[in-house]
C-alpha positions as CSV (number, residue, x, y, z in Angstrom):
1,M,6.9,-4.1,25.4
2,G,6.7,-0.6,24.1
3,I,8.5,1.7,21.7
4,V,9.2,5.4,22.0
5,W,10.7,7.1,19.0
6,G,11.3,10.4,17.3
7,R,13.9,12.7,15.9
8,R,17.1,13.6,17.7
9,R,16.9,16.3,20.4
10,V,13.1,15.8,20.7
11,G,13.4,14.8,24.4
12,K,13.0,11.0,24.3
13,T,15.7,10.2,26.8
14,A,14.7,13.0,29.2
15,L,11.1,11.8,29.1
16,L,12.0,8.2,29.8
17,Q,14.4,9.1,32.6
18,H,11.6,11.2,34.2
19,F,9.2,8.3,33.8
20,A,11.6,5.8,35.3
21,R,12.9,7.9,38.2
22,D,10.8,6.4,40.9
23,L,10.6,2.9,39.4
24,P,12.9,-0.1,39.8
25,A,14.5,0.3,36.4
26,V,17.5,-0.6,34.3
27,F,18.4,2.2,31.9
28,H,20.8,1.4,29.1
29,A,21.8,3.7,26.3
30,G,23.4,2.0,23.3
31,A,26.6,3.6,22.0
32,G,27.6,1.3,19.1
33,R,30.1,-0.5,21.3
34,P,31.1,-4.2,20.8
35,A,28.4,-6.6,22.1
36,A,30.5,-7.5,25.2
37,A,30.9,-3.9,26.1
38,E,27.2,-3.2,25.7
39,L,26.4,-6.2,27.9
40,A,28.9,-5.1,30.5
41,A,27.4,-1.6,30.6
42,L,23.9,-3.1,30.9
43,S,25.1,-5.4,33.7
44,Q,26.4,-2.4,35.6
45,G,23.1,-0.6,35.2
46,A,21.3,-3.6,36.6
47,V,23.1,-3.7,39.9
48,G,20.4,-1.9,41.8
49,V,17.4,-4.1,40.7
50,L,19.4,-7.4,41.1
51,E,20.9,-6.6,44.6
52,N,18.5,-9.1,46.4
53,T,18.8,-11.9,43.9
54,M,21.3,-14.7,43.4
55,R,23.0,-12.9,40.5
56,D,25.8,-10.3,41.1
57,P,26.0,-8.6,37.7
58,E,29.3,-6.9,38.6
59,A,31.0,-10.2,39.4
60,R,29.2,-12.1,36.7
61,P,28.1,-9.8,33.8
62,F,25.5,-10.9,31.3
63,T,27.0,-13.3,28.8
64,D,24.6,-12.5,26.0
65,W,21.2,-10.8,25.5
66,E,19.2,-13.9,26.2
67,D,21.0,-14.2,29.5
68,A,20.2,-10.5,30.3
69,F,16.5,-10.8,29.5
70,E,16.1,-14.1,31.3
71,T,17.9,-12.8,34.4
72,L,15.8,-9.6,34.5
73,A,12.6,-11.5,33.9
74,S,13.4,-13.8,36.8
75,A,14.0,-10.8,39.1
76,A,10.7,-9.4,38.0
77,R,8.7,-12.6,38.8
78,N,7.0,-10.9,41.7
79,R,7.5,-7.2,41.1
80,R,7.5,-4.9,38.2
81,I,10.9,-4.0,36.7
82,L,11.4,-1.6,33.8
83,L,14.1,-2.2,31.2
84,V,14.8,0.8,29.0
85,L,17.0,0.1,25.9
86,D,17.7,3.6,24.6
87,E,19.1,4.1,21.1
88,L,18.3,0.5,20.2
89,P,19.6,0.8,16.6
90,A,23.1,1.5,18.1
91,V,22.9,-1.6,20.2
92,E,21.8,-3.6,17.1
93,E,24.9,-2.6,15.2
94,S,27.0,-5.0,17.3
95,S,24.2,-7.5,17.8
96,P,22.6,-8.2,14.5
97,G,19.3,-10.0,14.7
98,L,18.7,-8.6,18.2
99,P,14.9,-8.0,17.6
100,S,14.5,-11.7,16.5
101,L,16.3,-12.9,19.6
102,I,14.2,-10.6,21.8
103,R,11.0,-12.0,20.2
104,A,12.0,-15.6,21.0
105,V,12.9,-14.8,24.6
106,W,9.9,-12.6,25.1
107,D,7.5,-15.3,23.9
108,R,8.9,-17.6,26.5
109,I,9.1,-15.3,29.5
110,S,6.4,-12.7,29.2
111,S,3.6,-14.8,30.7
112,Q,5.7,-15.6,33.8
113,S,7.2,-12.2,34.6
114,K,6.3,-8.6,35.3
115,L,9.2,-7.3,33.3
116,K,8.3,-4.2,31.2
117,V,10.5,-3.2,28.3
118,L,10.7,0.1,26.5
119,F,12.7,0.5,23.3
120,C,13.8,4.0,22.2
121,G,15.6,5.3,19.2
122,S,16.3,8.4,17.0
123,A,16.8,6.5,13.7
124,V,13.2,7.2,12.6
125,R,13.1,4.9,9.6
126,T,14.6,2.0,11.7
127,M,12.2,2.5,14.5
128,E,9.3,2.6,12.1
129,A,10.5,-0.6,10.4
130,M,10.5,-2.4,13.8
131,Q,6.7,-2.0,13.8
132,E,6.0,-3.2,10.3
133,E,4.2,-6.4,9.6
134,R,7.2,-8.5,8.7
135,A,9.4,-7.2,11.5
136,P,10.2,-9.7,14.3
137,L,8.5,-7.7,17.0
138,Y,5.3,-7.0,15.0
139,G,2.2,-7.7,17.2
140,R,4.2,-7.7,20.4
141,L,4.4,-4.0,21.1
142,D,1.8,-2.7,23.4
143,L,2.7,0.9,23.1
144,S,4.0,3.0,20.1
145,L,4.7,6.6,21.1
146,L,6.0,9.0,18.5
147,L,7.3,12.2,20.1
148,H,6.9,15.4,18.2
149,P,8.6,18.7,18.8
150,F,6.7,21.1,21.0
151,S,3.8,23.0,19.5
152,P,3.7,26.8,19.9
153,H,1.7,26.8,23.1
154,E,3.9,24.0,24.5
155,A,7.2,25.8,23.5
156,A,5.8,28.9,25.3
157,L,6.0,27.1,28.6
158,M,9.8,26.8,28.3
159,L,10.1,30.6,27.8
160,P,8.1,32.0,30.7
161,S,10.3,35.1,31.1
162,L,9.6,36.4,27.5
163,R,6.7,38.3,26.2
164,P,4.4,36.3,23.9
165,A,5.7,38.1,20.7
166,Q,9.2,37.2,21.8
167,R,8.2,33.6,22.4
168,A,6.8,33.5,18.9
169,L,10.1,34.7,17.4
170,V,12.2,32.2,19.4
171,W,9.9,29.3,18.3
172,G,10.0,30.6,14.7
173,L,13.8,30.5,14.8
174,V,14.6,27.3,16.8
175,G,11.4,25.3,16.5
176,G,10.0,23.1,19.2
177,M,13.0,21.0,20.1
178,P,13.3,21.3,23.9
179,L,17.1,21.5,23.8
180,Y,17.2,24.4,21.4
181,L,14.6,26.3,23.5
182,R,16.8,25.7,26.5
183,W,19.8,27.2,24.8
184,W,18.0,30.5,24.5
185,D,18.9,33.0,27.2
186,Q,15.6,34.6,28.3
187,N,17.5,37.4,30.1
188,A,19.4,38.5,27.0
189,S,18.3,40.3,23.8
190,V,17.7,38.6,20.5
191,R,20.9,40.2,19.3
192,S,22.9,38.8,22.2
193,N,21.4,35.3,21.7
194,L,22.1,35.2,18.0
195,S,25.6,36.5,18.6
196,R,26.3,33.7,21.1
197,L,24.4,30.9,19.4
198,A,24.9,31.6,15.7
199,C,27.6,34.2,15.0
200,A,30.7,32.7,16.5
201,P,32.9,29.9,15.1
202,G,31.6,26.6,16.6
203,A,28.4,28.3,17.9
204,Q,25.7,25.8,19.0
205,L,23.0,26.7,16.3
206,L,25.7,27.1,13.6
207,T,27.0,23.6,14.1
208,E,23.7,22.0,14.9
209,G,22.4,22.4,11.4
210,Q,25.4,20.4,10.0
211,L,24.7,17.7,12.6
212,V,21.1,17.4,11.6
213,L,22.0,17.0,7.9
214,A,24.7,14.5,8.8
215,T,22.7,12.3,11.1
216,E,19.0,12.7,10.0
217,A,19.0,13.5,6.2
218,D,19.0,9.9,5.2
219,G,19.6,9.8,1.4
220,G,23.0,11.4,1.1
221,D,23.8,14.2,-1.3
222,L,20.4,14.1,-3.1
223,A,18.6,14.5,0.2
224,R,20.7,17.5,1.2
225,Q,20.3,19.1,-2.3
226,A,16.6,18.7,-2.0
227,L,16.5,20.3,1.4
228,Y,18.6,23.3,0.2
229,A,16.3,23.6,-2.9
230,I,13.1,23.7,-0.8
231,A,14.6,26.1,1.7
232,S,15.6,28.5,-1.2
233,G,12.0,28.6,-2.4
234,R,11.9,25.8,-5.0
235,T,8.9,24.2,-3.5
236,K,7.2,22.5,-6.5
237,F,8.1,19.1,-7.7
238,N,9.4,20.2,-11.1
239,E,11.5,22.9,-9.5
240,I,13.1,20.4,-7.1
241,E,13.7,18.1,-10.0
242,Q,15.5,20.8,-11.9
243,A,17.6,21.6,-8.9
244,L,18.6,18.0,-8.4
245,G,19.0,17.1,-12.1
246,A,17.3,13.8,-11.2
247,D,13.9,12.4,-10.3
248,P,13.3,13.4,-6.7
249,T,10.3,11.1,-5.9
250,R,12.1,8.7,-3.7
251,T,14.2,11.4,-2.0
252,L,11.2,13.5,-1.2
253,D,9.3,10.4,0.1
254,R,12.2,9.7,2.4
255,L,12.5,13.2,3.7
256,V,8.7,13.3,4.4
257,S,8.9,10.0,6.3
258,L,11.8,11.4,8.3
259,R,9.6,14.4,9.2
260,L,12.2,16.9,7.8
261,V,9.9,17.9,4.9
262,D,6.1,18.4,4.7
263,R,4.2,17.6,1.5
264,I,1.3,20.1,1.4
265,A,-1.8,20.3,-0.9
266,P,-4.6,22.8,-0.9
267,V,-6.8,21.9,2.0
268,T,-9.9,21.6,-0.3
269,E,-8.2,18.9,-2.4
270,N,-7.5,15.2,-1.8
271,P,-3.7,15.0,-1.1
272,R,-3.5,11.5,-2.6
273,R,-5.0,12.6,-5.9
274,T,-4.1,16.2,-6.5
275,R,-1.0,17.2,-8.5
276,R,-1.0,20.6,-6.9
277,R,1.4,19.9,-4.1
278,I,4.3,21.8,-2.7
279,Y,7.0,20.9,-0.2
280,R,8.3,22.9,2.8
281,I,10.9,22.4,5.5
282,A,8.9,21.0,8.4
283,D,11.3,22.1,11.2
284,N,11.6,25.8,11.9
285,F,15.2,25.6,13.0
286,L,16.3,23.6,9.9
287,S,14.4,26.1,7.7
288,F,16.2,29.0,9.4
289,W,19.5,27.3,9.2
290,L,19.2,26.2,5.5
291,G,17.5,29.4,4.3
292,T,19.3,32.1,6.2
293,L,22.1,31.1,8.5
294,D,24.0,28.6,6.3
295,R,24.8,31.1,3.6
296,Y,26.9,33.1,6.1
297,R,28.5,30.1,7.8
298,P,31.8,30.1,6.0
299,E,32.5,33.8,6.8
300,I,31.3,33.3,10.4
301,D,33.8,30.5,10.8
302,R,36.4,33.0,9.5
303,G,35.6,35.5,12.3
304,L,33.1,37.8,10.6
305,G,30.2,36.9,12.9
306,E,29.7,40.3,14.6
307,S,29.8,42.0,11.2
308,I,27.2,39.6,9.8
309,L,25.0,39.8,12.9
310,P,23.1,43.0,11.8
311,V,22.4,41.4,8.4
312,L,21.1,38.3,10.1
313,L,18.8,40.4,12.3
314,E,17.4,42.1,9.2
315,S,16.6,38.7,7.7
316,L,14.4,37.6,10.6
317,D,11.2,39.1,9.5
318,D,11.5,37.5,6.1
319,H,12.0,34.1,7.7
320,M,9.2,34.5,10.2
321,G,6.4,34.6,7.6
322,G,6.1,30.9,7.2
323,P,6.5,29.8,10.9
324,W,3.9,32.5,11.9
325,E,1.4,31.2,9.4
326,E,1.9,27.6,10.7
327,A,1.6,28.8,14.3
328,F,-1.8,30.4,13.3
329,R,-3.0,27.2,11.8
330,A,-1.9,25.2,14.8
331,H,-3.9,27.5,17.0
332,L,-7.0,27.1,14.9
333,R,-6.6,23.4,15.1
334,R,-6.4,23.6,18.9
335,L,-9.6,25.7,19.0
336,A,-11.3,23.2,16.7
337,A,-10.3,20.3,18.8
338,S,-11.7,21.9,21.9
339,G,-14.9,22.9,20.1
340,D,-14.3,26.6,20.3
341,L,-14.8,27.1,16.6
342,G,-18.3,25.9,16.9
343,E,-18.4,23.6,13.8
344,S,-17.4,20.0,13.3
345,I,-14.0,21.0,11.9
346,V,-12.4,18.2,9.9
347,A,-9.4,20.0,8.4
348,V,-7.4,23.2,8.7
349,G,-4.8,24.1,6.1
350,P,-3.6,26.5,3.5
351,F,-5.4,27.1,0.2
352,W,-4.1,28.4,-3.1
353,T,-4.9,28.6,-6.8
354,A,-2.6,28.9,-9.8
355,G,-3.1,30.7,-13.1
356,A,-3.1,34.3,-14.3
357,D,-4.6,35.6,-11.1
358,P,-3.3,33.3,-8.3
359,C,-4.9,33.4,-4.9
360,E,-3.4,32.4,-1.5
361,I,-5.2,32.0,1.8
362,D,-3.1,31.1,4.9
363,A,-5.8,29.1,6.6
364,V,-9.2,27.5,5.5
365,A,-11.2,25.4,7.9
366,L,-13.5,22.7,6.5
367,A,-16.5,21.3,8.4
368,G,-18.7,18.2,8.3
369,R,-18.9,15.3,5.9
370,S,-19.5,17.8,3.1
371,R,-16.2,19.6,4.0
372,K,-17.7,23.1,3.6
373,A,-15.3,26.0,3.9
374,V,-16.6,27.7,7.1
375,L,-13.6,29.9,8.0
376,L,-11.0,31.8,6.1
377,G,-7.9,33.2,7.9
378,E,-4.9,35.3,7.3
379,A,-1.8,35.7,9.4
380,K,0.6,38.7,9.2
381,W,3.9,38.9,10.9
382,R,3.4,42.5,11.7
383,K,3.1,44.3,15.0
384,R,-0.4,45.6,13.9
385,A,-2.7,44.5,11.1
386,D,-5.7,46.3,9.6
387,G,-8.4,43.7,10.1
388,G,-11.0,45.5,8.1
389,R,-8.8,45.7,5.0
390,I,-7.7,42.1,5.3
391,R,-11.3,40.9,5.8
392,A,-12.3,42.7,2.6
393,D,-9.4,41.0,0.8
394,L,-10.5,37.6,2.2
395,E,-14.1,38.2,1.0
396,R,-12.7,38.7,-2.5
397,K,-10.6,35.6,-2.3
398,A,-13.5,33.5,-1.0
399,A,-15.0,33.4,-4.5
400,T,-12.2,31.0,-5.6
401,I,-12.9,28.4,-2.8
402,P,-15.0,25.4,-3.8
403,N,-17.9,24.4,-1.5
404,L,-17.9,27.6,0.4
405,A,-20.4,27.9,3.3
406,P,-23.1,30.5,2.8
407,R,-21.8,32.8,5.6
408,P,-18.2,31.9,6.3
409,R,-16.3,33.4,9.2
410,F,-13.0,35.2,9.0
411,A,-10.0,35.1,11.2
412,I,-7.1,37.6,11.2
413,C,-3.8,37.2,13.1
414,A,-1.1,39.8,13.9
415,R,1.8,39.8,16.3
416,E,0.4,42.3,18.8
417,E,-2.8,43.9,17.7
418,V,-5.6,43.6,15.0
419,T,-7.4,46.8,14.3
420,G,-10.5,47.6,12.2
421,G,-13.5,46.8,14.3
422,D,-15.7,43.7,14.5
423,G,-16.9,41.1,12.0
424,F,-14.0,38.8,12.3
425,L,-12.0,36.7,14.9
426,S,-8.8,38.3,15.8
427,F,-5.7,36.6,17.3
428,T,-2.3,37.7,18.4
429,A,0.8,36.1,19.9
430,D,-0.9,36.6,23.3
431,D,-3.5,33.9,22.2
432,I,-1.1,31.5,20.5
433,F,1.9,31.7,22.8
């Protein structure tokens, strides 16, 4: 048995369908139907793999889940058969205790059959709970595969007709969800795409944000209020607490576990101990929707979309600062993983200090057991950046970093070109996307 899980739209079903396309497989997607209807749909899906057996699932549908598993296990006695139960939490709605029943049946049949089972679901907390120590299927899952949205270099593969800087912009707006990337028309301008996807009543991106909040922001009004607060720039715990008028600890923990929010500490500090933590919206699309698009949604629904479009376009550069910095850090991590940064890099992350003269550095790389700061980096969402001036600024900021290496390197990132000579690593959208 295995489990594949992740947020809505991340591509779980498409991946499983691709995996199962050349296999004898039964693919069942739960829809919250009554148990009898779910079993009838499963029976229909099993016709192909049971055609040479004594059981005709069309004439005699499965009577219960035990019957279904035993019948498929019997058919798989001499050959592999794959059963995919997609959206398992929806199936469980009408069949409470289903994981316990599956465990009992599985313990009985698994040693006598070549049946393979994959569970899939978008309810992140439910799917995580299935794997916990007290859960019925604990210890019986041979695979646990969490799907993440595409990273910058992966998203770029879905946008082959765009220039790298354009790919960076699209990823910064819609994030790494494959479906959102597919919605983007590569043969049309940014203006045309936003007009179609965001500036018309019922437009796909306009309504998708509401759907994400309704289906994924587990925690009700407090969760939504926290997301809006973070998107508006209230990123510190006490600022979120003031916005909510309540202790946000449990709400923030839930949003972090749902992968809607990231909890970030300076890379040089222990995230479990430091009190210097901030929160940010983890998903580029949700950040764009909450921080920029949603404020115009009521008037777009009233028909003012084309009038609002120029204002939306003017807001893009302000939004892109955060995603571009994260794309830069993601690229440094890729280089570190492949050994191209030269050191035993153990962490890459942002750094900042507070006080009268605050300091911020977009990326600091730590190396070795001593966690020495061996590289400092800055990312600018500009067409061109003066590398010499930015390096001098980074040298000044380096004095605030604890455990600094004797001769740290510097990295500077701009959208299309970094000028100013040598003495630093330079990156552009060409490298990242």
